[in-house]
N, C-alpha and C positions, 0 to 999 in steps of 0.2 A: 072601439073606440080610441082617439091614439095614445097612446100609455102615459105620460104627464095629462093629463084629464084623470087615467084611472088613477093615477096616486094618489089625484086631488077628494076624488070621489071617496076610494078609498078612507082617510085620514077624513075624511065627512062621515063615514059612516063607525069607525071607530071612537072617534067623540059619542058618537051621541046617546052608547052606550054609561058613557065615565066610568074606562075604564081603570083598571084594579094597574093590566101595569097598561104602558104603551112603544111602543118601537118604533121607533121616524129611525129608519133607513136613509140614507142621502135626501137628505128634507131637500137636501138646496136641491137640489139637479129636476125638483120638479115644480119649488115655486120661484115667483121675477122676487127680489129682492122684496118689495113692501107684498108679497103676498105676505113671505117668508117670514117677515115677523111678526104677524098674525098670528100665524100658526105658533113660533115662540115662547108667545105673549099664554096663546091659551093652552099648551103644553105646559107656561111655567106655571097656571094659576091653575095646573092638573097634578105639579108635584108637590103645592102649597096647599092641596089640597089632600092630599094622601095617598096621589095614585102615584109609582115610579114608571118615569120617564129616562126611556133610553132613547140617544140618539147618536149618532154616525154619521160621517161626513169626514171629504176630504182636508180641514182645518178649520180652527174655532172659530177663522173668522167670519163663516162664516151662519155658524147659531150661538152668537154673541148672550144674549141674553142665557139659554140654558148652560152656552160653557162658565158664567161667571158666576152661575147661582149652584153650580154644579158641587157636590159631593165627594167624588172621583172622577175623578181624567186619566183614561186610559188612552193608549198610543199603539199602535202597531206598525212597527217598521223592521221591516230583513225578518222575518216571521219574531217575531218578542216579540209581544205583552208589555207595556210597562203602563204602570197604574201609581195615582198619587189620592191621597185623603184630600182632598184643602181643605 
C-alpha cells in the first residue's frame, strides 16, 4: 500500500476506537488541504470531547484549527524544546 494511503487508513482506524490520546505525526504530509481541514475538525471535536490530541507539523500553518485551539504550543529548534502555555 502506498505510504500516504497507509497513513490515511491508520488515521481512520484510530478514530474508530474514539481514542483518549491521538498523536498526529506530520499530518500535513498525508493529506491534501481539503482533507486536512476535515482531519483537523475531527481532531478538534475529539479534543473538545475530552481526548488529548497532539499534532506535529513543520509549521503552524498546516494545522491552523488545532494550533488556534491549543493549550500548549511547543517548538523544537536546534535541539531545544520551547513550550508556551496558551
